[in-house]
C-alpha positions as CSV (number, residue, x, y, z in Angstrom):
1,X,113.2,158.9,35.8
2,X,111.5,158.3,39.1
3,X,113.3,155.4,40.6
4,X,111.1,152.4,41.5
5,X,113.8,150.4,43.4
6,X,114.7,152.7,46.2
7,X,116.1,151.5,49.5
8,X,117.5,148.3,50.9
9,X,116.1,145.0,49.6
10,X,117.1,142.1,51.8
11,X,117.9,138.8,50.0
12,X,116.5,136.8,52.9
13,X,118.0,133.5,54.2
14,X,115.8,130.4,54.0
15,X,115.2,129.0,57.5
16,X,115.7,125.3,58.1
17,X,114.8,123.2,61.1
18,X,116.9,120.5,62.7
19,X,115.8,118.0,60.1
20,X,116.8,120.3,57.3
21,X,113.3,121.2,56.2
22,X,111.9,124.7,55.7
23,X,111.2,126.3,59.0
24,X,108.1,128.4,58.5
25,X,108.0,130.0,61.9
26,X,111.6,131.1,61.9
27,X,111.3,132.4,58.3
28,X,108.2,134.5,59.3
29,X,110.0,135.8,62.4
30,X,113.0,136.9,60.3
31,X,110.8,138.7,57.9
32,X,108.9,140.5,60.7
33,X,112.2,141.6,62.2
34,X,113.4,142.9,58.9
35,X,110.2,144.9,58.4
36,X,109.2,146.1,61.8
37,X,112.5,146.7,63.5
38,X,115.1,147.1,60.7
39,X,112.7,149.0,58.3
40,X,114.0,147.5,55.0
41,X,112.3,148.5,51.8
42,X,111.8,145.2,50.1
43,X,112.1,141.4,50.6
44,X,113.7,139.0,48.1
45,X,113.0,135.3,48.8
46,X,114.8,132.5,46.9
47,X,117.9,134.6,46.0
48,X,121.4,133.3,46.2
49,X,121.6,133.9,50.0
50,X,118.2,132.2,50.2
51,X,119.9,129.0,48.9
52,X,117.6,128.8,45.9
53,X,119.9,126.5,44.1
54,X,119.6,124.0,46.9
55,X,115.8,124.1,47.2
56,X,113.3,121.9,45.3
57,X,110.7,123.8,43.2
58,X,108.0,123.1,45.7
59,X,110.2,124.4,48.5
60,X,110.9,127.6,46.5
61,X,107.1,128.1,46.0
62,X,106.5,127.5,49.7
63,X,109.2,130.1,50.7
64,X,107.8,132.7,48.3
65,X,104.2,132.0,49.6
66,X,105.3,132.4,53.2
67,X,107.1,135.7,52.3
68,X,104.1,137.0,50.5
69,X,101.7,136.1,53.3
70,X,104.0,137.6,56.0
71,X,104.7,140.8,54.1
72,X,101.1,141.4,53.1
73,X,102.0,144.2,50.6
74,X,103.9,146.2,53.2
75,X,106.9,146.3,50.9
76,X,107.6,144.8,47.5
77,X,108.4,141.1,47.3
78,X,110.7,140.2,44.4
79,X,111.2,136.5,44.0
80,X,114.3,134.9,42.8
81,X,113.3,132.8,39.7
82,X,116.6,131.6,38.3
83,X,117.1,128.2,36.8
84,X,119.5,126.7,34.3
85,X,116.9,126.3,31.5
86,X,114.9,129.3,30.2
87,X,111.7,127.4,30.2
88,X,112.1,126.6,33.9
89,X,112.5,130.3,34.6
90,X,109.4,131.1,32.7
91,X,107.4,128.4,34.5
92,X,108.6,129.7,37.9
93,X,108.0,133.3,36.9
94,X,104.4,132.6,35.9
95,X,103.9,130.6,39.0
96,X,105.1,133.4,41.2
97,X,103.0,135.9,39.2
98,X,99.9,133.9,40.1
99,X,101.0,134.0,43.7
100,X,101.2,137.8,43.7
101,X,104.9,138.8,43.6
102,X,105.9,142.3,42.5
103,X,108.6,141.1,40.2
104,X,111.3,138.5,39.6
105,X,115.1,138.6,39.8
106,X,116.9,136.3,37.4
107,X,120.6,135.4,37.3
108,X,121.8,133.7,34.1
109,X,122.0,129.9,33.7
110,X,124.6,129.1,36.3
111,X,126.2,126.3,34.3
112,X,126.0,127.4,30.7
113,X,128.7,130.1,30.4
114,X,126.5,131.9,28.0
115,X,127.6,134.3,25.2
116,X,125.9,137.6,24.6
117,X,123.5,136.3,22.0
118,X,122.4,133.5,24.4
119,X,122.1,135.9,27.3
120,X,119.9,138.2,25.1
121,X,117.8,135.3,24.1
122,X,117.4,134.1,27.6
123,X,116.1,137.4,29.0
124,X,114.1,138.2,25.9
125,X,112.2,135.0,26.2
126,X,111.6,135.6,29.9
127,X,110.3,139.1,29.2
128,X,108.0,138.0,26.4
129,X,106.5,135.2,28.5
130,X,106.3,136.5,32.0
131,X,104.1,139.6,32.6
132,X,106.1,140.9,35.5
133,X,108.9,143.3,36.1
134,X,112.2,141.5,35.5
135,X,115.5,142.4,37.3
136,X,118.6,141.1,35.6
137,X,121.1,139.8,38.1
138,X,124.6,140.2,36.7
139,X,127.0,138.2,38.8
140,X,129.6,136.6,36.5
141,X,131.6,135.4,39.5
142,X,128.9,132.9,40.4
143,X,127.0,132.4,37.2
144,X,130.0,132.2,34.8
145,X,128.2,134.6,32.4
146,X,128.6,138.3,32.1
147,X,125.7,140.4,30.7
148,X,127.6,143.3,29.1
149,X,126.2,146.9,29.0
150,X,125.4,146.8,25.3
151,X,123.3,143.7,25.9
152,X,121.6,145.2,28.9
153,X,120.8,148.4,26.9
154,X,119.3,146.4,24.0
155,X,117.1,144.3,26.4
156,X,116.0,147.4,28.3
157,X,115.2,149.3,25.1
158,X,113.2,146.5,23.6
159,X,111.3,145.2,26.7
160,X,109.4,147.5,29.0
161,X,109.3,144.8,31.7
162,X,113.0,144.5,31.9
163,X,113.2,147.2,34.5
164,X,116.4,146.9,36.5
165,X,119.8,145.2,36.8
166,X,121.5,144.1,40.0
167,X,125.0,144.9,39.0
168,X,127.5,142.7,40.9
169,X,130.7,142.8,38.9
170,X,132.4,145.2,41.3
171,X,133.2,147.7,38.5
172,X,132.1,151.3,38.8
173,X,132.9,151.7,35.1
174,X,130.3,149.0,34.4
175,X,127.7,151.1,36.2
176,X,128.5,154.2,34.2
177,X,128.5,152.3,30.9
178,X,125.1,150.9,31.6
179,X,123.8,154.4,32.6
180,X,125.3,155.9,29.4
181,X,124.1,153.2,27.0
182,X,120.6,152.5,28.5
183,X,119.8,155.8,30.0
184,X,116.3,155.9,31.7
185,X,115.3,152.5,30.1
186,X,116.7,150.6,33.1
187,X,117.6,151.2,36.8
188,X,121.0,150.1,38.1
189,X,120.7,148.5,41.6
190,X,123.7,148.0,43.8
191,X,124.7,144.3,44.0
192,X,128.2,144.8,45.3
193,X,128.2,145.6,49.0
194,X,131.6,147.2,49.0
195,X,130.5,149.7,46.4
196,X,127.2,150.8,48.0
197,X,128.2,154.3,48.8
198,X,130.0,154.8,45.5
199,X,126.9,153.6,43.6
200,X,124.7,155.9,45.6
201,X,126.9,158.8,44.6
202,X,126.4,157.8,40.9
203,X,122.6,158.1,41.3
204,X,121.8,154.5,42.2
205,X,119.0,154.4,44.8
206,X,118.5,150.7,45.4
207,X,120.6,148.1,47.1
208,X,120.0,144.4,47.0
209,X,121.9,143.3,50.1
210,X,122.8,140.0,51.6
211,X,124.5,141.4,54.7
212,X,121.2,143.0,55.5
213,X,120.1,139.7,56.9
214,X,122.2,140.5,60.0
215,X,123.1,144.2,59.5
216,X,119.9,145.6,58.0
217,X,119.9,148.7,60.2
218,X,123.4,149.6,59.1
219,X,122.5,149.1,55.5
220,X,119.3,151.2,55.9
221,X,121.2,154.0,57.7
222,X,123.8,154.3,54.9
223,X,121.0,154.5,52.4
224,X,119.1,157.1,54.4
225,X,122.2,159.3,54.8
226,X,123.4,159.0,51.2
227,X,120.2,159.0,49.3
228,X,117.3,160.4,51.4
229,X,119.2,163.0,53.3
230,X,122.0,163.5,50.7
231,X,124.4,164.2,53.6
232,X,127.6,162.9,51.9
233,X,129.8,163.9,54.8
234,X,127.8,161.9,57.3
235,X,127.4,159.1,54.9
236,X,131.1,158.8,54.3
237,X,131.8,158.9,58.1
238,X,129.3,156.1,58.7
239,X,130.5,154.1,55.7
240,X,134.0,154.1,57.1
241,X,132.6,152.5,60.3
242,X,130.4,150.0,58.5
243,X,132.7,149.1,55.7
244,X,134.2,146.1,57.5
245,X,130.8,144.5,57.5
246,X,130.6,144.6,53.7
247,X,134.3,143.6,53.3
248,X,133.7,140.5,55.4
249,X,130.7,139.3,53.3
250,X,132.0,140.4,49.9
251,X,135.6,139.3,50.2
252,X,134.9,135.9,51.8
253,X,132.0,135.1,49.5
254,X,130.5,133.2,52.3
255,X,127.2,135.0,52.3
256,X,124.9,132.1,53.4
257,X,127.3,130.9,56.1
258,X,128.0,134.4,57.5
259,X,124.3,135.4,57.5
260,X,123.2,132.3,59.3
261,X,126.1,132.4,61.8
262,X,125.3,136.0,62.6
263,X,121.6,135.4,63.1
264,X,122.5,132.5,65.4
265,X,124.7,134.8,67.4
266,X,121.9,137.3,67.7
267,X,119.5,134.7,69.0
268,X,117.6,134.7,65.8
269,X,118.8,131.3,64.4
270,X,117.6,130.1,61.0
271,X,119.3,126.8,61.0
272,X,122.4,125.6,59.2
273,X,123.2,126.0,55.5
274,X,121.9,123.1,53.4
275,X,124.7,120.8,52.3
276,X,126.9,120.9,50.4
277,X,127.2,124.4,51.8
278,X,129.1,124.4,55.1
279,X,128.9,126.5,58.2
280,X,131.2,129.5,58.6
281,X,134.7,128.6,59.7
282,X,135.9,129.5,63.3
283,X,138.0,132.3,61.8
284,X,135.1,133.9,60.0
285,X,132.8,133.5,63.0
286,X,135.5,135.3,65.1
287,X,135.6,138.2,62.6
288,X,131.8,138.3,62.6
289,X,131.6,138.3,66.4
290,X,133.8,141.4,66.5
291,X,131.4,143.3,64.2
292,X,128.4,142.1,66.1
293,X,129.8,143.3,69.3
294,X,130.5,146.7,67.7
295,X,127.1,147.2,66.2
296,X,125.0,145.3,68.7
297,X,126.6,146.2,72.0
């Protein structure tokens, strides 16, 4: 199967001004930097690192609209369309379809603790009612629901527009199980930053990456070495250098805080996280500064 989701897709931060409102100019500047200088392969607005859960529906639509206008078809734009209720996801998905997105990414209801039948029904209803490619986002650590490989395979087999899964459980066995059960019916995309190289070695060719907000060049370089050039020796050597980046983001779980702190340190500020999310602690900022000094001398 020719992979559609190749490369690094940045789950972009949402920029806020001093009043806490969406900062269009800063958001546009961030997207341009990602595309023109960092050379990422896709843009994902309104994902978890984009603070979608803390945005109003009109704000989400505005963020997606800005992203689409700034990208101008240069790379795919995949909109985060998650909500607790299935009907809200469908409404958002159809709204984004009319706006011109290339697909939607959907994490399960983040309060429902859904069983497999409920997860199947959720994604099946979305697939039936939104004529767009759908990426399942499986992150039980944040959503409280785990879409198991058998459910993924059933959905992929029955619905042509369920095309990929962002797999974030942190289990390589899970990746293999999905590949064995679903075959070419679905693409596995890396959603666990500390397993990027391992997933590339298992045939995964896409990486939906929050650290790419700050360290996009490093993410792109790892992809190029491992997937495009297939130079596993060079990829491993670079991975050993870059791994502390992914460890800091993945192990702390403070994706929004770290991304915004890092951008501020680079002179590319996008404002503070929206409350109740807090800024990065002094300890995390110190660890981040060490990495920035190393990769942005």
